[in-house]
C-alpha positions in Angstrom: 29.6 5.2 219.4 29.3 1.5 218.5 30.2 0.2 215.0 26.9 -0.3 213.2 28.2 -3.5 211.5 29.2 -5.0 214.9 25.8 -4.2 216.6 23.3 -4.6 213.8 20.1 -6.7 214.4 20.7 -8.8 211.3 23.6 -11.1 210.6 24.8 -13.2 207.6 26.9 -16.3 208.2 27.9 -19.4 206.2 25.7 -22.4 206.5 27.1 -25.4 208.4 26.1 -28.8 207.2 24.0 -30.8 209.7 24.1 -27.9 212.2 22.4 -28.8 215.4 23.2 -25.7 217.4 25.1 -22.4 216.8 27.9 -21.4 219.1 27.4 -18.2 221.0 30.4 -16.5 219.2 29.8 -16.7 215.5 31.9 -15.1 212.8 29.3 -13.1 210.9 28.8 -9.8 209.2 26.2 -7.6 211.0 23.8 -5.1 209.4 21.1 -2.7 210.5 18.6 -3.6 207.7 17.4 -6.8 206.2 17.8 -5.4 202.7 21.5 -4.9 203.4 21.9 -8.3 204.9 20.1 -10.0 202.0 22.2 -8.2 199.5 25.4 -9.2 201.2 24.2 -12.8 201.5 23.6 -13.0 197.8 26.9 -11.4 196.9 28.8 -13.6 199.4 27.1 -16.8 198.2 28.0 -16.1 194.6 31.6 -15.0 195.4 32.4 -17.9 197.8 30.3 -20.7 196.2 28.8 -21.3 199.7 25.3 -21.1 201.0 24.6 -18.3 203.5 21.9 -17.8 206.1 20.4 -14.5 207.1 19.3 -14.2 210.8 17.7 -11.5 212.9 18.3 -10.9 216.6 15.1 -11.5 218.5 14.1 -9.4 221.6 14.9 -12.4 223.8 18.5 -12.5 222.6 18.3 -15.6 220.3 18.9 -15.5 216.5 16.0 -16.4 214.2 16.7 -17.7 210.7 15.0 -15.6 208.1 16.3 -16.9 204.8 18.8 -19.3 203.2 20.7 -18.1 200.1 22.2 -21.0 198.0 25.7 -20.6 196.8 26.4 -20.7 193.0 27.6 -23.9 191.6 
């Protein structure tokens, strides 16, 4: 059986300044629910003082940005 974190439809990754495109292979935590992804994004943003983006895997295979969580200053 696949690891649910590795195959979840939601992912959380760090925001990259002036990002024009996202590489196919991205280091990101994966989740099955948006609530879990949002919770992780808020915790990671506060812990790492870095903004995080929550994305969802669309049926066509591309990632759609759902929200941006600002890091604590």
